[in-house]
NUZA-620165 format. One record per atom (N, C-alpha, C, O): atom name; z, x, y; residue in three letters. Coordinates in Angstrom, 1 decimal, padded with zeros to 4 digits. Example, Ala and Ser with C-alpha at 12.3 -4.5 7.8 and 13.67 -1.06 7.14 Angstrom:
<guvos>
+------+--------+--------+--------+------+
! seba !      w !      u !      v ! guba !
+------+--------+--------+--------+------+
!    N !  007.8 !  013.2 ! -005.7 !  ALA !
!   CA !  007.8 !  012.3 ! -004.5 !  ALA !
!    C !  007.8 !  013.2 ! -003.3 !  ALA !
!    O !  008.5 !  014.2 ! -003.3 !  ALA !
!    N !  007.1 !  012.8 ! -002.2 !  SER !
!   CA !  007.1 !  013.7 ! -001.1 !  SER !
!    C !  007.9 !  012.9 !  000.0 !  SER !
!    O !  008.0 !  013.4 !  001.1 !  SER !
+------+--------+--------+--------+------+
</guvos>
This chain:
<guvos>
+------+--------+--------+--------+------+
! seba !      w !      u !      v ! guba !
+------+--------+--------+--------+------+
!    N ! -008.0 ! -024.2 ! -006.5 !  MET !
!   CA ! -007.8 ! -023.8 ! -005.5 !  MET !
!    C ! -008.7 ! -024.4 ! -004.1 !  MET !
!    O ! -009.9 ! -024.6 ! -004.0 !  MET !
!    N ! -007.9 ! -024.5 ! -003.3 !  VAL !
!   CA ! -008.7 ! -025.3 ! -001.9 !  VAL !
!    C ! -008.6 ! -024.3 ! -001.0 !  VAL !
!    O ! -007.7 ! -023.5 ! -001.0 !  VAL !
!    N ! -009.6 ! -024.5 ! -000.3 !  ARG !
!   CA ! -009.5 ! -023.9 !  001.1 !  ARG !
!    C ! -009.4 ! -024.5 !  002.4 !  ARG !
!    O ! -010.0 ! -025.6 !  002.7 !  ARG !
!    N ! -008.6 ! -024.0 !  003.2 !  HIS !
!   CA ! -008.7 ! -024.9 !  004.5 !  HIS !
!    C ! -008.8 ! -024.2 !  005.3 !  HIS !
!    O ! -008.4 ! -023.0 !  005.2 !  HIS !
!    N ! -009.8 ! -024.8 !  006.7 !  LEU !
!   CA ! -010.3 ! -023.9 !  007.5 !  LEU !
!    C ! -009.8 ! -024.4 !  009.0 !  LEU !
!    O ! -010.1 ! -025.3 !  009.7 !  LEU !
!    N ! -008.9 ! -023.4 !  009.2 !  VAL !
!   CA ! -008.0 ! -023.7 !  010.9 !  VAL !
!    C ! -008.1 ! -022.6 !  012.1 !  VAL !
!    O ! -008.4 ! -021.4 !  011.9 !  VAL !
!    N ! -007.8 ! -023.1 !  013.2 !  GLY !
!   CA ! -008.2 ! -022.8 !  014.0 !  GLY !
!    C ! -006.7 ! -021.6 !  014.2 !  GLY !
!    O ! -005.7 ! -021.6 !  013.5 !  GLY !
!    N ! -006.9 ! -020.8 !  015.5 !  VAL !
!   CA ! -005.8 ! -019.7 !  015.6 !  VAL !
!    C ! -004.6 ! -020.4 !  016.0 !  VAL !
!    O ! -003.5 ! -020.0 !  015.7 !  VAL !
!    N ! -004.8 ! -021.6 !  016.9 !  LYS !
!   CA ! -003.9 ! -022.1 !  017.4 !  LYS !
!    C ! -003.0 ! -023.3 !  016.6 !  LYS !
!    O ! -001.8 ! -023.5 !  016.6 !  LYS !
!    N ! -004.2 ! -024.0 !  016.0 !  GLU !
!   CA ! -003.5 ! -024.7 !  015.0 !  GLU !
!    C ! -002.4 ! -023.9 !  014.0 !  GLU !
!    O ! -001.2 ! -024.1 !  014.0 !  GLU !
!    N ! -003.1 ! -022.7 !  013.2 !  ALA !
!   CA ! -002.0 ! -021.8 !  012.6 !  ALA !
!    C ! -000.7 ! -021.4 !  012.9 !  ALA !
!    O !  000.3 ! -021.3 !  012.2 !  ALA !
!    N ! -000.8 ! -021.2 !  014.4 !  HIS !
!   CA !  000.2 ! -020.7 !  015.1 !  HIS !
!    C !  001.1 ! -022.0 !  015.0 !  HIS !
!    O !  002.2 ! -021.8 !  014.7 !  HIS !
!    N !  000.8 ! -023.3 !  015.3 !  ARG !
!   CA !  001.3 ! -024.4 !  015.6 !  ARG !
!    C !  002.2 ! -024.5 !  014.1 !  ARG !
!    O !  003.4 ! -024.7 !  014.2 !  ARG !
!    N !  001.7 ! -024.5 !  013.1 !  ASN !
!   CA !  001.4 ! -025.3 !  011.7 !  ASN !
!    C !  002.2 ! -024.0 !  010.6 !  ASN !
!    O !  002.6 ! -024.4 !  009.5 !  ASN !
!    N !  002.4 ! -023.2 !  010.9 !  LEU !
!   CA !  002.3 ! -021.7 !  010.1 !  LEU !
!    C !  003.5 ! -021.9 !  009.1 !  LEU !
!    O !  003.4 ! -021.3 !  008.0 !  LEU !
!    N !  004.6 ! -022.6 !  009.3 !  PRO !
!   CA !  005.4 ! -022.7 !  008.0 !  PRO !
!    C !  004.8 ! -023.7 !  006.6 !  PRO !
!    O !  005.0 ! -023.6 !  005.4 !  PRO !
!    N !  003.8 ! -024.9 !  007.6 !  LYS !
!   CA !  003.6 ! -026.0 !  006.4 !  LYS !
!    C !  002.3 ! -024.9 !  005.6 !  LYS !
!    O !  002.3 ! -024.8 !  004.4 !  LYS !
!    N !  001.6 ! -024.3 !  006.4 !  LEU !
!   CA !  000.4 ! -023.4 !  006.0 !  LEU !
!    C !  000.7 ! -022.3 !  004.9 !  LEU !
!    O ! -000.1 ! -021.8 !  004.1 !  LEU !
!    N !  002.0 ! -022.0 !  005.2 !  LEU !
!   CA !  002.6 ! -020.8 !  004.3 !  LEU !
!    C !  002.8 ! -021.4 !  002.7 !  LEU !
!    O !  002.4 ! -020.9 !  001.7 !  LEU !
!    N !  003.7 ! -022.9 !  003.0 !  ARG !
!   CA !  003.9 ! -023.5 !  001.8 !  ARG !
!    C !  002.6 ! -023.5 !  000.8 !  ARG !
!    O !  002.6 ! -023.3 ! -000.5 !  ARG !
!    N !  001.2 ! -023.7 !  001.7 !  GLN !
!   CA !  000.1 ! -024.5 !  001.1 !  GLN !
!    C ! -000.5 ! -023.5 !  000.2 !  GLN !
!    O ! -001.2 ! -023.7 ! -000.8 !  GLN !
!    N ! -000.2 ! -022.1 !  000.9 !  ALA !
!   CA ! -000.4 ! -020.8 !  000.5 !  ALA !
!    C !  000.3 ! -020.5 ! -000.8 !  ALA !
!    O ! -000.2 ! -020.0 ! -001.9 !  ALA !
!    N !  001.4 ! -020.8 ! -000.5 !  GLU !
!   CA !  002.3 ! -020.8 ! -001.8 !  GLU !
!    C !  001.8 ! -021.5 ! -002.9 !  GLU !
!    O !  002.2 ! -021.0 ! -004.0 !  GLU !
!    N !  001.1 ! -022.3 ! -003.0 !  LYS !
!   CA !  000.7 ! -023.2 ! -004.2 !  LYS !
!    C ! -000.5 ! -023.1 ! -004.7 !  LYS !
!    O ! -000.8 ! -023.6 ! -005.7 !  LYS !
!    N ! -001.3 ! -022.2 ! -003.8 !  GLY !
!   CA ! -002.3 ! -021.4 ! -004.2 !  GLY !
!    C ! -003.7 ! -021.7 ! -003.3 !  GLY !
!    O ! -004.8 ! -021.3 ! -003.7 !  GLY !
!    N ! -003.4 ! -022.5 ! -002.0 !  ASN !
!   CA ! -004.4 ! -022.7 ! -001.5 !  ASN !
!    C ! -004.9 ! -021.6 ! -000.6 !  ASN !
!    O ! -003.9 ! -021.0 ! -000.2 !  ASN !
!    N ! -005.7 ! -021.4 ! -000.2 !  GLN !
!   CA ! -006.5 ! -020.3 !  000.7 !  GLN !
!    C ! -006.7 ! -020.4 !  002.0 !  GLN !
!    O ! -007.9 ! -020.7 !  002.1 !  GLN !
!    N ! -006.0 ! -020.3 !  003.2 !  ILE !
!   CA ! -006.2 ! -020.6 !  004.5 !  ILE !
!    C ! -007.2 ! -019.9 !  005.2 !  ILE !
!    O ! -007.0 ! -018.7 !  005.2 !  ILE !
!    N ! -008.1 ! -020.2 !  005.6 !  VAL !
!   CA ! -008.9 ! -019.3 !  006.4 !  VAL !
!    C ! -008.6 ! -019.7 !  007.9 !  VAL !
!    O ! -008.3 ! -020.8 !  008.3 !  VAL !
!    N ! -008.6 ! -018.8 !  008.6 !  VAL !
!   CA ! -008.1 ! -018.7 !  010.0 !  VAL !
!    C ! -009.1 ! -018.2 !  011.1 !  VAL !
!    O ! -009.5 ! -017.1 !  011.1 !  VAL !
!    N ! -009.6 ! -019.4 !  012.0 !  SER !
!   CA ! -010.7 ! -018.6 !  012.5 !  SER !
!    C ! -010.6 ! -018.6 !  014.0 !  SER !
!    O ! -009.8 ! -019.5 !  014.4 !  SER !
!    N ! -011.3 ! -017.7 !  015.0 !  ARG !
!   CA ! -011.5 ! -017.5 !  016.3 !  ARG !
!    C ! -012.6 ! -017.9 !  016.9 !  ARG !
!    O ! -013.7 ! -017.2 !  016.7 !  ARG !
!    N ! -012.6 ! -019.1 !  017.7 !  LYS !
!   CA ! -014.3 ! -019.2 !  018.0 !  LYS !
!    C ! -014.9 ! -019.7 !  017.1 !  LYS !
!    O ! -016.1 ! -019.6 !  017.2 !  LYS !
!    N ! -014.4 ! -020.3 !  016.0 !  GLY !
!   CA ! -015.3 ! -020.7 !  015.2 !  GLY !
!    C ! -015.3 ! -019.8 !  014.0 !  GLY !
!    O ! -015.3 ! -020.2 !  012.8 !  GLY !
!    N ! -015.2 ! -018.6 !  014.3 !  LYS !
!   CA ! -015.9 ! -017.3 !  013.2 !  LYS !
!    C ! -014.4 ! -017.0 !  012.3 !  LYS !
!    O ! -013.3 ! -016.7 !  012.9 !  LYS !
!    N ! -014.6 ! -017.1 !  011.1 !  PRO !
!   CA ! -013.5 ! -016.7 !  010.1 !  PRO !
!    C ! -012.7 ! -015.2 !  010.7 !  PRO !
!    O ! -013.4 ! -014.3 !  011.1 !  PRO !
!    N ! -011.5 ! -015.2 !  010.7 !  VAL !
!   CA ! -011.0 ! -013.9 !  011.1 !  VAL !
!    C ! -009.9 ! -013.4 !  010.2 !  VAL !
!    O ! -009.6 ! -012.3 !  010.2 !  VAL !
!    N ! -009.4 ! -014.4 !  009.3 !  ALA !
!   CA ! -008.2 ! -013.8 !  008.5 !  ALA !
!    C ! -008.0 ! -014.8 !  007.1 !  ALA !
!    O ! -008.5 ! -016.0 !  007.1 !  ALA !
!    N ! -007.5 ! -014.5 !  006.3 !  VAL !
!   CA ! -007.0 ! -015.3 !  005.2 !  VAL !
!    C ! -005.5 ! -015.3 !  004.7 !  VAL !
!    O ! -004.9 ! -014.3 !  004.3 !  VAL !
!    N ! -005.2 ! -016.4 !  004.8 !  VAL !
!   CA ! -003.5 ! -016.7 !  004.4 !  VAL !
!    C ! -003.8 ! -017.0 !  002.8 !  VAL !
!    O ! -004.5 ! -017.9 !  002.4 !  VAL !
!    N ! -003.0 ! -016.1 !  002.1 !  ILE !
!   CA ! -003.2 ! -016.4 !  000.4 !  ILE !
!    C ! -001.6 ! -016.1 !  000.1 !  ILE !
!    O ! -001.0 ! -015.3 !  000.8 !  ILE !
!    N ! -001.1 ! -016.9 ! -000.9 !  GLY !
!   CA !  000.3 ! -016.7 ! -001.5 !  GLY !
!    C !  000.3 ! -015.1 ! -002.1 !  GLY !
!    O ! -000.7 ! -014.4 ! -002.3 !  GLY !
!    N !  001.4 ! -014.8 ! -002.0 !  VAL !
!   CA !  002.0 ! -013.5 ! -003.1 !  VAL !
!    C !  001.3 ! -013.5 ! -004.4 !  VAL !
!    O !  000.8 ! -012.4 ! -004.8 !  VAL !
!    N !  001.2 ! -014.3 ! -005.0 !  ARG !
!   CA !  001.1 ! -014.6 ! -006.2 !  ARG !
!    C ! -000.7 ! -014.2 ! -006.7 !  ARG !
!    O ! -001.2 ! -013.5 ! -007.6 !  ARG !
!    N ! -001.4 ! -014.9 ! -005.7 !  GLU !
!   CA ! -003.0 ! -014.7 ! -005.7 !  GLU !
!    C ! -002.9 ! -013.2 ! -005.2 !  GLU !
!    O ! -003.5 ! -012.4 ! -005.9 !  GLU !
!    N ! -002.2 ! -012.7 ! -004.0 !  TYR !
!   CA ! -002.6 ! -011.4 ! -003.9 !  TYR !
!    C ! -002.0 ! -010.6 ! -004.9 !  TYR !
!    O ! -002.4 ! -009.5 ! -004.9 !  TYR !
!    N ! -001.4 ! -010.7 ! -005.5 !  ASN !
!   CA ! -001.2 ! -009.6 ! -006.8 !  ASN !
!    C ! -001.7 ! -009.5 ! -008.1 !  ASN !
!    O ! -001.6 ! -008.6 ! -008.9 !  ASN !
!    N ! -002.3 ! -010.7 ! -008.3 !  SER !
!   CA ! -003.6 ! -010.7 ! -009.0 !  SER !
!    C ! -004.7 ! -010.4 ! -008.7 !  SER !
!    O ! -005.5 ! -010.1 ! -009.6 !  SER !
!    N ! -004.9 ! -010.3 ! -007.4 !  ILE !
!   CA ! -006.3 ! -009.9 ! -006.7 !  ILE !
!    C ! -006.1 ! -008.2 ! -006.8 !  ILE !
!    O ! -007.1 ! -007.4 ! -007.1 !  ILE !
!    N ! -004.8 ! -007.8 ! -006.4 !  MET !
!   CA ! -004.9 ! -006.3 ! -006.5 !  MET !
!    C ! -004.6 ! -005.6 ! -007.8 !  MET !
!    O ! -004.7 ! -004.4 ! -007.8 !  MET !
!    N ! -004.3 ! -006.3 ! -008.8 !  ALA !
!   CA ! -004.2 ! -006.1 ! -010.4 !  ALA !
!    C ! -005.5 ! -005.9 ! -010.9 !  ALA !
!    O ! -005.8 ! -005.1 ! -011.8 !  ALA !
!    N ! -006.2 ! -006.6 ! -010.3 !  THR !
!   CA ! -007.8 ! -006.8 ! -010.7 !  THR !
!    C ! -008.6 ! -005.7 ! -010.0 !  THR !
!    O ! -009.4 ! -005.0 ! -010.7 !  THR !
!    N ! -008.4 ! -005.5 ! -008.8 !  LEU !
!   CA ! -008.9 ! -004.4 ! -008.3 !  LEU !
!    C ! -008.6 ! -002.8 ! -008.9 !  LEU !
!    O ! -009.4 ! -002.0 ! -009.2 !  LEU !
!    N ! -007.4 ! -002.7 ! -009.2 !  GLU !
!   CA ! -006.8 ! -001.9 ! -009.8 !  GLU !
!    C ! -007.6 ! -001.4 ! -011.5 !  GLU !
!    O ! -008.1 ! -000.3 ! -011.7 !  GLU !
!    N ! -007.6 ! -002.2 ! -012.2 !  GLU !
!   CA ! -008.3 ! -002.2 ! -013.1 !  GLU !
!    C ! -009.9 ! -002.1 ! -013.1 !  GLU !
!    O ! -010.6 ! -001.5 ! -013.9 !  GLU !
!    N ! -010.1 ! -002.7 ! -012.4 !  MET !
!   CA ! -011.6 ! -002.4 ! -011.8 !  MET !
!    C ! -012.1 ! -001.0 ! -011.2 !  MET !
!    O ! -013.3 ! -000.7 ! -011.1 !  MET !
!    N ! -011.2 ! -000.2 ! -011.0 !  ALA !
!   CA ! -011.2 !  001.0 ! -010.5 !  ALA !
!    C ! -010.7 !  001.9 ! -011.7 !  ALA !
!    O ! -010.6 !  003.2 ! -011.5 !  ALA !
!    N ! -010.5 !  001.6 ! -012.4 !  ASP !
!   CA ! -010.4 !  002.8 ! -013.9 !  ASP !
!    C ! -011.6 !  002.6 ! -014.8 !  ASP !
!    O ! -011.9 !  001.8 ! -015.6 !  ASP !
!    N ! -012.1 !  003.5 ! -014.4 !  PRO !
!   CA ! -013.6 !  003.6 ! -015.7 !  PRO !
!    C ! -013.2 !  003.3 ! -017.1 !  PRO !
!    O ! -014.0 !  002.7 ! -017.7 !  PRO !
!    N ! -012.0 !  003.6 ! -017.8 !  GLY !
!   CA ! -011.8 !  003.3 ! -019.2 !  GLY !
!    C ! -011.5 !  001.9 ! -019.0 !  GLY !
!    O ! -012.1 !  001.1 ! -019.8 !  GLY !
!    N ! -010.8 !  001.5 ! -018.2 !  ALA !
!   CA ! -010.5 !  000.0 ! -018.3 !  ALA !
!    C ! -012.2 ! -001.1 ! -018.4 !  ALA !
!    O ! -012.6 ! -002.0 ! -019.1 !  ALA !
!    N ! -012.7 ! -000.4 ! -017.4 !  LEU !
!   CA ! -013.9 ! -001.3 ! -017.1 !  LEU !
!    C ! -014.8 ! -000.9 ! -018.2 !  LEU !
!    O ! -015.4 ! -001.9 ! -018.7 !  LEU !
!    N ! -015.0 !  000.3 ! -018.6 !  ARG !
!   CA ! -015.9 !  000.1 ! -020.4 !  ARG !
!    C ! -015.3 ! -000.7 ! -021.2 !  ARG !
!    O ! -016.1 ! -001.6 ! -021.7 !  ARG !
!    N ! -013.9 ! -000.8 ! -021.7 !  ALA !
!   CA ! -013.6 ! -001.5 ! -022.5 !  ALA !
!    C ! -013.6 ! -002.9 ! -022.2 !  ALA !
!    O ! -013.4 ! -003.6 ! -023.2 !  ALA !
!    N ! -013.8 ! -003.6 ! -021.1 !  LEU !
!   CA ! -013.7 ! -004.6 ! -020.5 !  LEU !
!    C ! -015.6 ! -005.0 ! -021.1 !  LEU !
!    O ! -015.9 ! -005.8 ! -021.9 !  LEU !
!    N ! -016.3 ! -004.3 ! -020.5 !  ARG !
!   CA ! -017.6 ! -004.7 ! -021.1 !  ARG !
!    C ! -018.1 ! -004.3 ! -022.4 !  ARG !
!    O ! -019.2 ! -004.6 ! -022.9 !  ARG !
!    N ! -017.2 ! -003.4 ! -023.1 !  GLU !
!   CA ! -017.1 ! -003.3 ! -024.6 !  GLU !
!    C ! -016.6 ! -004.9 ! -025.2 !  GLU !
!    O ! -017.2 ! -005.4 ! -026.1 !  GLU !
!    N ! -015.6 ! -005.5 ! -024.7 !  ALA !
!   CA ! -015.1 ! -006.7 ! -025.2 !  ALA !
!    C ! -016.4 ! -007.9 ! -025.0 !  ALA !
!    O ! -016.8 ! -008.7 ! -025.8 !  ALA !
!    N ! -016.8 ! -007.5 ! -023.8 !  GLN !
!   CA ! -017.3 ! -009.0 ! -023.6 !  GLN !
!    C ! -018.8 ! -008.6 ! -024.4 !  GLN !
!    O ! -019.5 ! -009.6 ! -024.4 !  GLN !
!    N ! -019.2 ! -007.6 ! -024.9 !  ALA !
!   CA ! -020.4 ! -007.4 ! -025.6 !  ALA !
!    C ! -020.0 ! -008.0 ! -027.0 !  ALA !
!    O ! -020.8 ! -008.7 ! -027.6 !  ALA !
!    N ! -018.7 ! -007.6 ! -027.5 !  ASP !
!   CA ! -018.4 ! -008.0 ! -028.7 !  ASP !
!    C ! -018.2 ! -009.7 ! -029.0 !  ASP !
!    O ! -018.3 ! -010.3 ! -030.1 !  ASP !
!    N ! -018.0 ! -010.0 ! -028.1 !  SER !
!   CA ! -017.5 ! -011.4 ! -027.8 !  SER !
!    C ! -019.0 ! -012.7 ! -027.8 !  SER !
!    O ! -019.0 ! -013.8 ! -028.3 !  SER !
!    N ! -020.0 ! -011.9 ! -027.0 !  SER !
!   CA ! -021.2 ! -012.2 ! -027.0 !  SER !
!    C ! -022.0 ! -012.5 ! -028.2 !  SER !
!    O ! -022.6 ! -013.5 ! -028.5 !  SER !
!    N ! -021.7 ! -011.2 ! -028.9 !  ALA !
!   CA ! -022.3 ! -010.5 ! -030.2 !  ALA !
!    C ! -021.7 ! -011.3 ! -031.3 !  ALA !
!    O ! -022.2 ! -011.2 ! -032.5 !  ALA !
!    N ! -020.5 ! -012.2 ! -031.0 !  GLY !
!   CA ! -019.9 ! -013.3 ! -032.1 !  GLY !
!    C ! -019.0 ! -012.3 ! -032.8 !  GLY !
!    O ! -018.4 ! -012.8 ! -033.8 !  GLY !
!    N ! -018.6 ! -011.0 ! -032.3 !  ARG !
!   CA ! -017.8 ! -010.3 ! -032.8 !  ARG !
!    C ! -016.2 ! -010.5 ! -032.5 !  ARG !
!    O ! -015.5 ! -009.7 ! -032.0 !  ARG !
!    N ! -015.7 ! -011.9 ! -033.0 !  VAL !
!   CA ! -014.0 ! -012.3 ! -032.6 !  VAL !
!    C ! -013.6 ! -012.3 ! -033.6 !  VAL !
!    O ! -014.3 ! -012.2 ! -034.6 !  VAL !
!    N ! -012.2 ! -012.4 ! -033.6 !  TYR !
!   CA ! -011.3 ! -012.7 ! -034.6 !  TYR !
!    C ! -010.3 ! -013.8 ! -034.1 !  TYR !
!    O ! -010.4 ! -014.2 ! -032.9 !  TYR !
!    N ! -009.7 ! -014.2 ! -034.8 !  SER !
!   CA ! -008.6 ! -015.3 ! -034.6 !  SER !
!    C ! -007.4 ! -014.1 ! -034.9 !  SER !
!    O ! -007.3 ! -013.1 ! -035.6 !  SER !
!    N ! -006.3 ! -015.0 ! -033.7 !  TYR !
!   CA ! -004.7 ! -014.1 ! -034.0 !  TYR !
!    C ! -004.7 ! -014.1 ! -035.7 !  TYR !
!    O ! -004.9 ! -013.0 ! -036.1 !  TYR !
!    N ! -004.5 ! -015.2 ! -036.7 !  GLU !
!   CA ! -004.4 ! -015.0 ! -037.7 !  GLU !
!    C ! -005.2 ! -013.9 ! -038.6 !  GLU !
!    O ! -004.8 ! -013.0 ! -039.3 !  GLU !
!    N ! -006.3 ! -014.1 ! -038.3 !  GLU !
!   CA ! -007.1 ! -012.8 ! -038.9 !  GLU !
!    C ! -007.0 ! -011.1 ! -038.5 !  GLU !
!    O ! -007.5 ! -010.2 ! -039.1 !  GLU !
!    N ! -006.2 ! -011.2 ! -037.2 !  VAL !
!   CA ! -005.7 ! -009.9 ! -037.0 !  VAL !
!    C ! -004.6 ! -009.6 ! -037.4 !  VAL !
!    O ! -004.4 ! -008.5 ! -037.9 !  VAL !
!    N ! -003.6 ! -010.7 ! -037.3 !  PHE !
!   CA ! -002.2 ! -010.3 ! -037.4 !  PHE !
!    C ! -001.6 ! -010.9 ! -038.9 !  PHE !
!    O ! -000.5 ! -010.7 ! -039.3 !  PHE !
!    N ! -002.5 ! -011.7 ! -039.5 !  GLY !
!   CA ! -002.0 ! -012.2 ! -040.8 !  GLY !
!    C ! -001.1 ! -013.2 ! -040.8 !  GLY !
!    O ! -000.6 ! -013.5 ! -041.9 !  GLY !
!    N ! -000.9 ! -013.7 ! -039.9 !  HIS !
!   CA !  000.1 ! -015.0 ! -039.6 !  HIS !
!    C ! -000.6 ! -015.8 ! -038.6 !  HIS !
!    O ! -001.6 ! -015.5 ! -038.0 !  HIS !
!    N !  000.0 ! -017.1 ! -038.5 !  PRO !
!   CA ! -000.1 ! -018.0 ! -037.0 !  PRO !
!    C !  000.6 ! -017.7 ! -035.9 !  PRO !
!    O !  001.8 ! -017.5 ! -036.1 !  PRO !
!    N !  000.2 ! -017.5 ! -034.9 !  PRO !
!   CA !  000.5 ! -017.1 ! -033.5 !  PRO !
!    C !  002.0 ! -018.1 ! -033.6 !  PRO !
!    O !  002.1 ! -019.2 ! -034.1 !  PRO !
!    N !  003.2 ! -017.2 ! -033.0 !  PRO !
!   CA !  004.1 ! -017.8 ! -033.1 !  PRO !
!    C !  004.3 ! -019.0 ! -032.0 !  PRO !
!    O !  003.8 ! -018.8 ! -030.9 !  PRO !
!    N !  005.0 ! -019.9 ! -032.2 !  ARG !
!   CA !  005.2 ! -020.7 ! -030.9 !  ARG !
!    C !  006.2 ! -020.3 ! -029.8 !  ARG !
!    O !  007.3 ! -019.7 ! -029.9 !  ARG !
!    N !  005.4 ! -020.9 ! -028.5 !  LEU !
!   CA !  006.5 ! -020.3 ! -027.4 !  LEU !
!    C !  007.3 ! -021.7 ! -026.9 !  LEU !
!    O !  006.8 ! -022.8 ! -026.6 !  LEU !
!    N !  008.9 ! -021.1 ! -026.8 !  LYS !
!   CA !  009.3 ! -022.2 ! -026.3 !  LYS !
!    C !  008.9 ! -022.7 ! -025.0 !  LYS !
!    O !  008.4 ! -021.9 ! -024.3 !  LYS !
!    N !  009.2 ! -024.1 ! -024.6 !  ARG !
!   CA !  008.8 ! -024.4 ! -023.0 !  ARG !
!    C !  010.2 ! -024.1 ! -022.3 !  ARG !
!    O !  011.2 ! -024.6 ! -022.9 !  ARG !
!    N !  010.3 ! -023.5 ! -021.4 !  GLY !
!   CA !  011.3 ! -023.7 ! -020.8 !  GLY !
!    C !  011.3 ! -025.0 ! -019.7 !  GLY !
!    O !  010.3 ! -025.3 ! -019.2 !  GLY !
!    N !  012.7 ! -025.6 ! -019.3 !  LYS !
!   CA !  012.9 ! -026.8 ! -018.9 !  LYS !
!    C !  012.7 ! -026.2 ! -017.4 !  LYS !
!    O !  012.7 ! -027.0 ! -016.4 !  LYS !
+------+--------+--------+--------+------+
</guvos>
């Protein structure tokens, strides 16, 4: 992820270019008089942030995450094959 700092006037002049950069995963920080006032991010990143916030707001999900982290730290982890009894399926790559 790359952060770009641009002023309001530059953002106004270069909005299409900045939107393309945001679509590629870059964050555009827009400043006014040298102070950050807004951030432009792509929809994929925005959706990811919103999903994370929703998960973190769910006490059950947060508890499960903490338990999983504790299990991992304690070495209580299992391979796909140990859990399902066979190797993981191979994914086909799309063109």
